[in-house]
Jmol script that loads the backbone (N, CA, C; Angstrom):
load data "model"
ATOM      1  N   UNK A   1     -59.541 -47.410 -21.212  1.00  0.00           N
ATOM      2  CA  UNK A   1     -60.188 -48.565 -21.493  1.00  0.00           C
ATOM      3  C   UNK A   1     -60.788 -48.827 -22.915  1.00  0.00           C
ATOM      4  N   UNK A   2     -60.573 -49.639 -23.593  1.00  0.00           N
ATOM      5  CA  UNK A   2     -60.976 -49.615 -25.002  1.00  0.00           C
ATOM      6  C   UNK A   2     -62.112 -50.750 -25.217  1.00  0.00           C
ATOM      7  N   UNK A   3     -62.762 -50.778 -26.249  1.00  0.00           N
ATOM      8  CA  UNK A   3     -63.692 -51.699 -26.437  1.00  0.00           C
ATOM      9  C   UNK A   3     -63.362 -53.412 -26.578  1.00  0.00           C
ATOM     10  N   UNK A   4     -62.089 -53.354 -26.948  1.00  0.00           N
ATOM     11  CA  UNK A   4     -61.008 -54.367 -27.104  1.00  0.00           C
ATOM     12  C   UNK A   4     -60.940 -55.081 -25.843  1.00  0.00           C
ATOM     13  N   UNK A   5     -60.599 -54.021 -24.931  1.00  0.00           N
ATOM     14  CA  UNK A   5     -60.129 -54.431 -23.311  1.00  0.00           C
ATOM     15  C   UNK A   5     -61.526 -54.933 -22.639  1.00  0.00           C
ATOM     16  N   UNK A   6     -62.411 -54.368 -23.064  1.00  0.00           N
ATOM     17  CA  UNK A   6     -63.990 -54.509 -22.411  1.00  0.00           C
ATOM     18  C   UNK A   6     -64.083 -56.189 -22.755  1.00  0.00           C
ATOM     19  N   UNK A   7     -63.954 -56.402 -24.074  1.00  0.00           N
ATOM     20  CA  UNK A   7     -64.388 -57.771 -24.640  1.00  0.00           C
ATOM     21  C   UNK A   7     -63.370 -58.847 -24.115  1.00  0.00           C
ATOM     22  N   UNK A   8     -62.080 -58.426 -23.585  1.00  0.00           N
ATOM     23  CA  UNK A   8     -61.099 -59.263 -23.074  1.00  0.00           C
ATOM     24  C   UNK A   8     -61.301 -59.605 -21.803  1.00  0.00           C
ATOM     25  N   UNK A   9     -62.041 -58.803 -21.038  1.00  0.00           N
ATOM     26  CA  UNK A   9     -62.429 -59.418 -19.716  1.00  0.00           C
ATOM     27  C   UNK A   9     -63.354 -60.655 -19.500  1.00  0.00           C
ATOM     28  N   UNK A  10     -62.414 -61.672 -18.688  1.00  0.00           N
ATOM     29  CA  UNK A  10     -62.867 -62.670 -18.822  1.00  0.00           C
ATOM     30  C   UNK A  10     -64.166 -63.005 -18.165  1.00  0.00           C
ATOM     31  N   UNK A  11     -64.884 -61.909 -17.368  1.00  0.00           N
ATOM     32  CA  UNK A  11     -66.218 -62.131 -16.851  1.00  0.00           C
ATOM     33  C   UNK A  11     -67.043 -61.681 -17.275  1.00  0.00           C
ATOM     34  N   UNK A  12     -68.403 -62.041 -17.227  1.00  0.00           N
ATOM     35  CA  UNK A  12     -69.340 -61.449 -17.947  1.00  0.00           C
ATOM     36  C   UNK A  12     -69.885 -60.061 -17.214  1.00  0.00           C
ATOM     37  N   UNK A  13     -69.301 -59.705 -16.318  1.00  0.00           N
ATOM     38  CA  UNK A  13     -69.774 -58.621 -15.589  1.00  0.00           C
ATOM     39  C   UNK A  13     -68.713 -57.592 -15.700  1.00  0.00           C
ATOM     40  N   UNK A  14     -69.051 -56.325 -15.798  1.00  0.00           N
ATOM     41  CA  UNK A  14     -67.738 -55.209 -15.709  1.00  0.00           C
ATOM     42  C   UNK A  14     -68.006 -54.220 -14.494  1.00  0.00           C
ATOM     43  N   UNK A  15     -67.177 -53.955 -13.923  1.00  0.00           N
ATOM     44  CA  UNK A  15     -67.384 -53.358 -12.484  1.00  0.00           C
ATOM     45  C   UNK A  15     -67.795 -51.756 -13.088  1.00  0.00           C
ATOM     46  N   UNK A  16     -68.320 -51.009 -11.868  1.00  0.00           N
ATOM     47  CA  UNK A  16     -68.133 -49.766 -12.100  1.00  0.00           C
ATOM     48  C   UNK A  16     -67.313 -48.626 -12.544  1.00  0.00           C
ATOM     49  N   UNK A  17     -66.234 -49.151 -11.824  1.00  0.00           N
ATOM     50  CA  UNK A  17     -64.925 -48.545 -12.188  1.00  0.00           C
ATOM     51  C   UNK A  17     -64.136 -48.952 -13.633  1.00  0.00           C
ATOM     52  N   UNK A  18     -64.611 -50.029 -14.201  1.00  0.00           N
ATOM     53  CA  UNK A  18     -63.907 -50.086 -15.459  1.00  0.00           C
ATOM     54  C   UNK A  18     -64.906 -49.828 -16.385  1.00  0.00           C
ATOM     55  N   UNK A  19     -66.206 -49.495 -16.289  1.00  0.00           N
ATOM     56  CA  UNK A  19     -67.372 -48.798 -17.009  1.00  0.00           C
ATOM     57  C   UNK A  19     -66.803 -47.429 -16.999  1.00  0.00           C
ATOM     58  N   UNK A  20     -66.718 -46.890 -16.071  1.00  0.00           N
ATOM     59  CA  UNK A  20     -66.408 -45.168 -16.028  1.00  0.00           C
ATOM     60  C   UNK A  20     -65.216 -45.057 -16.651  1.00  0.00           C
ATOM     61  N   UNK A  21     -64.322 -45.786 -16.612  1.00  0.00           N
ATOM     62  CA  UNK A  21     -62.844 -45.885 -17.330  1.00  0.00           C
ATOM     63  C   UNK A  21     -63.120 -45.963 -18.947  1.00  0.00           C
ATOM     64  N   UNK A  22     -63.768 -47.116 -19.558  1.00  0.00           N
ATOM     65  CA  UNK A  22     -64.267 -47.152 -20.652  1.00  0.00           C
ATOM     66  C   UNK A  22     -65.127 -45.641 -21.385  1.00  0.00           C
ATOM     67  N   UNK A  23     -65.994 -45.404 -20.395  1.00  0.00           N
ATOM     68  CA  UNK A  23     -67.020 -43.987 -20.939  1.00  0.00           C
ATOM     69  C   UNK A  23     -66.115 -42.892 -20.681  1.00  0.00           C
ATOM     70  N   UNK A  24     -64.929 -42.824 -19.794  1.00  0.00           N
ATOM     71  CA  UNK A  24     -64.485 -41.532 -19.690  1.00  0.00           C
ATOM     72  C   UNK A  24     -65.145 -40.535 -19.085  1.00  0.00           C
ATOM     73  N   UNK A  25     -65.565 -41.135 -17.812  1.00  0.00           N
ATOM     74  CA  UNK A  25     -66.893 -40.185 -16.729  1.00  0.00           C
ATOM     75  C   UNK A  25     -66.703 -40.612 -15.530  1.00  0.00           C
ATOM     76  N   UNK A  26     -67.352 -40.050 -14.915  1.00  0.00           N
ATOM     77  CA  UNK A  26     -66.829 -40.064 -13.137  1.00  0.00           C
ATOM     78  C   UNK A  26     -67.667 -41.037 -12.597  1.00  0.00           C
ATOM     79  N   UNK A  27     -66.746 -42.052 -11.898  1.00  0.00           N
ATOM     80  CA  UNK A  27     -67.373 -43.422 -11.301  1.00  0.00           C
ATOM     81  C   UNK A  27     -68.360 -43.105 -10.562  1.00  0.00           C
ATOM     82  N   UNK A  28     -68.254 -42.092  -9.637  1.00  0.00           N
ATOM     83  CA  UNK A  28     -69.457 -41.878  -8.746  1.00  0.00           C
ATOM     84  C   UNK A  28     -70.625 -41.528  -9.365  1.00  0.00           C
ATOM     85  N   UNK A  29     -70.639 -40.682 -10.378  1.00  0.00           N
ATOM     86  CA  UNK A  29     -71.564 -40.032 -11.062  1.00  0.00           C
ATOM     87  C   UNK A  29     -72.575 -41.275 -11.938  1.00  0.00           C
ATOM     88  N   UNK A  30     -71.638 -42.095 -12.460  1.00  0.00           N
ATOM     89  CA  UNK A  30     -72.268 -43.333 -13.216  1.00  0.00           C
ATOM     90  C   UNK A  30     -73.075 -44.028 -12.223  1.00  0.00           C
ATOM     91  N   UNK A  31     -72.269 -44.505 -10.993  1.00  0.00           N
ATOM     92  CA  UNK A  31     -73.159 -45.412  -9.786  1.00  0.00           C
ATOM     93  C   UNK A  31     -74.353 -44.819  -9.550  1.00  0.00           C
ATOM     94  N   UNK A  32     -74.148 -43.395  -9.110  1.00  0.00           N
ATOM     95  CA  UNK A  32     -75.631 -42.395  -9.153  1.00  0.00           C
ATOM     96  C   UNK A  32     -76.549 -42.570  -9.953  1.00  0.00           C
ATOM     97  N   UNK A  33     -76.423 -42.687 -11.244  1.00  0.00           N
ATOM     98  CA  UNK A  33     -77.212 -42.675 -12.385  1.00  0.00           C
ATOM     99  C   UNK A  33     -77.777 -44.154 -12.246  1.00  0.00           C
ATOM    100  N   UNK A  34     -76.899 -45.235 -12.233  1.00  0.00           N
ATOM    101  CA  UNK A  34     -77.325 -46.460 -11.878  1.00  0.00           C
ATOM    102  C   UNK A  34     -78.557 -46.947 -11.054  1.00  0.00           C
ATOM    103  N   UNK A  35     -78.243 -46.085  -9.793  1.00  0.00           N
ATOM    104  CA  UNK A  35     -79.205 -45.947  -8.888  1.00  0.00           C
ATOM    105  C   UNK A  35     -80.552 -45.477  -9.131  1.00  0.00           C
ATOM    106  N   UNK A  36     -80.278 -44.205  -9.398  1.00  0.00           N
ATOM    107  CA  UNK A  36     -81.397 -43.385  -9.383  1.00  0.00           C
ATOM    108  C   UNK A  36     -82.418 -43.061 -10.854  1.00  0.00           C
ATOM    109  N   UNK A  37     -81.577 -42.955 -11.832  1.00  0.00           N
ATOM    110  CA  UNK A  37     -82.097 -43.083 -13.393  1.00  0.00           C
ATOM    111  C   UNK A  37     -81.788 -44.231 -14.031  1.00  0.00           C
ATOM    112  N   UNK A  38     -81.971 -45.516 -13.577  1.00  0.00           N
ATOM    113  CA  UNK A  38     -81.387 -46.514 -14.507  1.00  0.00           C
ATOM    114  C   UNK A  38     -81.970 -46.651 -15.743  1.00  0.00           C
ATOM    115  N   UNK A  39     -83.194 -46.287 -16.075  1.00  0.00           N
ATOM    116  CA  UNK A  39     -83.666 -46.275 -17.408  1.00  0.00           C
ATOM    117  C   UNK A  39     -83.006 -45.464 -18.510  1.00  0.00           C
ATOM    118  N   UNK A  40     -82.109 -44.667 -17.971  1.00  0.00           N
ATOM    119  CA  UNK A  40     -81.367 -43.740 -18.799  1.00  0.00           C
ATOM    120  C   UNK A  40     -80.024 -44.436 -19.424  1.00  0.00           C
ATOM    121  N   UNK A  41     -79.705 -45.346 -18.701  1.00  0.00           N
ATOM    122  CA  UNK A  41     -78.608 -46.417 -19.303  1.00  0.00           C
ATOM    123  C   UNK A  41     -79.099 -47.869 -19.086  1.00  0.00           C
ATOM    124  N   UNK A  42     -80.132 -48.164 -19.422  1.00  0.00           N
ATOM    125  CA  UNK A  42     -80.739 -49.502 -19.306  1.00  0.00           C
ATOM    126  C   UNK A  42     -80.077 -50.511 -20.368  1.00  0.00           C
ATOM    127  N   UNK A  43     -80.028 -49.868 -21.418  1.00  0.00           N
ATOM    128  CA  UNK A  43     -79.102 -50.660 -22.428  1.00  0.00           C
ATOM    129  C   UNK A  43     -77.984 -51.104 -22.239  1.00  0.00           C
ATOM    130  N   UNK A  44     -77.031 -50.527 -21.235  1.00  0.00           N
ATOM    131  CA  UNK A  44     -75.740 -51.328 -20.670  1.00  0.00           C
ATOM    132  C   UNK A  44     -75.972 -52.062 -19.827  1.00  0.00           C
ATOM    133  N   UNK A  45     -77.342 -52.633 -19.302  1.00  0.00           N
ATOM    134  CA  UNK A  45     -77.533 -53.853 -18.565  1.00  0.00           C
ATOM    135  C   UNK A  45     -76.926 -53.697 -16.974  1.00  0.00           C
ATOM    136  N   UNK A  46     -77.154 -52.580 -16.545  1.00  0.00           N
ATOM    137  CA  UNK A  46     -76.706 -52.365 -15.082  1.00  0.00           C
ATOM    138  C   UNK A  46     -77.349 -53.145 -14.296  1.00  0.00           C
ATOM    139  N   UNK A  47     -76.969 -53.742 -13.279  1.00  0.00           N
ATOM    140  CA  UNK A  47     -77.477 -54.400 -12.190  1.00  0.00           C
ATOM    141  C   UNK A  47     -76.966 -54.268 -10.870  1.00  0.00           C
ATOM    142  N   UNK A  48     -77.746 -53.958  -9.838  1.00  0.00           N
ATOM    143  CA  UNK A  48     -77.356 -53.949  -8.359  1.00  0.00           C
ATOM    144  C   UNK A  48     -77.703 -54.816  -7.446  1.00  0.00           C
ATOM    145  N   UNK A  49     -76.657 -55.265  -7.073  1.00  0.00           N
ATOM    146  CA  UNK A  49     -76.779 -56.513  -5.960  1.00  0.00           C
ATOM    147  C   UNK A  49     -75.953 -55.967  -4.668  1.00  0.00           C
ATOM    148  N   UNK A  50     -77.129 -55.760  -3.745  1.00  0.00           N
ATOM    149  CA  UNK A  50     -76.714 -54.854  -2.494  1.00  0.00           C
ATOM    150  C   UNK A  50     -76.142 -53.627  -2.598  1.00  0.00           C
ATOM    151  N   UNK A  51     -74.893 -53.286  -2.340  1.00  0.00           N
ATOM    152  CA  UNK A  51     -74.535 -52.252  -2.482  1.00  0.00           C
ATOM    153  C   UNK A  51     -73.507 -51.948  -3.941  1.00  0.00           C
ATOM    154  N   UNK A  52     -73.410 -53.014  -4.831  1.00  0.00           N
ATOM    155  CA  UNK A  52     -72.445 -53.403  -5.901  1.00  0.00           C
ATOM    156  C   UNK A  52     -73.171 -53.123  -7.032  1.00  0.00           C
ATOM    157  N   UNK A  53     -73.065 -52.333  -7.856  1.00  0.00           N
ATOM    158  CA  UNK A  53     -73.577 -52.056  -9.191  1.00  0.00           C
ATOM    159  C   UNK A  53     -72.324 -52.671 -10.404  1.00  0.00           C
ATOM    160  N   UNK A  54     -72.857 -53.636 -11.259  1.00  0.00           N
ATOM    161  CA  UNK A  54     -71.940 -53.917 -12.424  1.00  0.00           C
ATOM    162  C   UNK A  54     -72.940 -53.777 -13.570  1.00  0.00           C
ATOM    163  N   UNK A  55     -72.402 -54.136 -14.788  1.00  0.00           N
ATOM    164  CA  UNK A  55     -72.774 -53.904 -16.207  1.00  0.00           C
ATOM    165  C   UNK A  55     -72.768 -55.134 -16.918  1.00  0.00           C
ATOM    166  N   UNK A  56     -73.447 -55.730 -17.429  1.00  0.00           N
ATOM    167  CA  UNK A  56     -73.423 -57.127 -18.130  1.00  0.00           C
ATOM    168  C   UNK A  56     -72.832 -56.671 -19.611  1.00  0.00           C
ATOM    169  N   UNK A  57     -71.505 -57.282 -19.443  1.00  0.00           N
ATOM    170  CA  UNK A  57     -70.523 -56.993 -20.809  1.00  0.00           C
ATOM    171  C   UNK A  57     -71.366 -57.487 -22.013  1.00  0.00           C
ATOM    172  N   UNK A  58     -72.150 -58.466 -22.254  1.00  0.00           N
ATOM    173  CA  UNK A  58     -72.393 -58.794 -23.711  1.00  0.00           C
ATOM    174  C   UNK A  58     -73.473 -57.758 -23.707  1.00  0.00           C
ATOM    175  N   UNK A  59     -74.103 -56.971 -23.111  1.00  0.00           N
ATOM    176  CA  UNK A  59     -75.247 -55.866 -23.684  1.00  0.00           C
ATOM    177  C   UNK A  59     -74.286 -54.507 -24.003  1.00  0.00           C
ATOM    178  N   UNK A  60     -72.748 -54.222 -23.174  1.00  0.00           N
ATOM    179  CA  UNK A  60     -72.147 -53.225 -23.537  1.00  0.00           C
ATOM    180  C   UNK A  60     -71.608 -53.521 -24.765  1.00  0.00           C
ATOM    181  N   UNK A  61     -71.208 -54.677 -25.157  1.00  0.00           N
ATOM    182  CA  UNK A  61     -70.696 -54.683 -26.110  1.00  0.00           C
ATOM    183  C   UNK A  61     -71.339 -54.830 -27.481  1.00  0.00           C
ATOM    184  N   UNK A  62     -72.382 -55.485 -27.543  1.00  0.00           N
ATOM    185  CA  UNK A  62     -73.472 -55.249 -28.622  1.00  0.00           C
ATOM    186  C   UNK A  62     -73.614 -53.843 -28.982  1.00  0.00           C
ATOM    187  N   UNK A  63     -74.056 -53.464 -27.867  1.00  0.00           N
ATOM    188  CA  UNK A  63     -74.302 -51.504 -28.101  1.00  0.00           C
ATOM    189  C   UNK A  63     -73.013 -50.914 -28.577  1.00  0.00           C
ATOM    190  N   UNK A  64     -71.936 -51.063 -28.052  1.00  0.00           N
ATOM    191  CA  UNK A  64     -70.947 -50.366 -28.921  1.00  0.00           C
ATOM    192  C   UNK A  64     -70.477 -50.574 -30.019  1.00  0.00           C
ATOM    193  N   UNK A  65     -70.828 -52.136 -30.442  1.00  0.00           N
ATOM    194  CA  UNK A  65     -70.148 -52.405 -31.732  1.00  0.00           C
ATOM    195  C   UNK A  65     -71.492 -52.112 -32.809  1.00  0.00           C
ATOM    196  N   UNK A  66     -72.478 -51.717 -32.251  1.00  0.00           N
ATOM    197  CA  UNK A  66     -73.659 -51.421 -33.121  1.00  0.00           C
ATOM    198  C   UNK A  66     -73.249 -49.995 -33.571  1.00  0.00           C
ATOM    199  N   UNK A  67     -72.913 -49.185 -32.479  1.00  0.00           N
ATOM    200  CA  UNK A  67     -72.527 -47.915 -32.540  1.00  0.00           C
ATOM    201  C   UNK A  67     -71.253 -47.669 -33.624  1.00  0.00           C
ATOM    202  N   UNK A  68     -70.177 -48.397 -33.715  1.00  0.00           N
ATOM    203  CA  UNK A  68     -69.361 -48.525 -34.360  1.00  0.00           C
ATOM    204  C   UNK A  68     -69.824 -48.811 -35.996  1.00  0.00           C
ATOM    205  N   UNK A  69     -70.760 -49.562 -36.194  1.00  0.00           N
ATOM    206  CA  UNK A  69     -70.996 -50.058 -37.467  1.00  0.00           C
ATOM    207  C   UNK A  69     -72.083 -49.232 -38.060  1.00  0.00           C
ATOM    208  N   UNK A  70     -72.448 -48.032 -37.231  1.00  0.00           N
ATOM    209  CA  UNK A  70     -73.780 -47.173 -37.725  1.00  0.00           C
ATOM    210  C   UNK A  70     -72.995 -46.077 -38.598  1.00  0.00           C
TER     211      UNK A  70
END
end "model"
wireframe off; spacefill off
backbone 0.3
color backbone group
């Protein structure tokens, strides 16, 4: 998944599966990090509601666009 594909997601929330695909990382590891060490990925806007963790798309897009421009 690319940043352009992330931008094209119609919802403001990105699932753990989509985020793991974008970051090229293990989905379960990302889910555990969001639960156990949220501060380390806080810039991605993780939110856990019940058992579901999602990432706030505007935070993700802003962060990675800044990295591209740097």
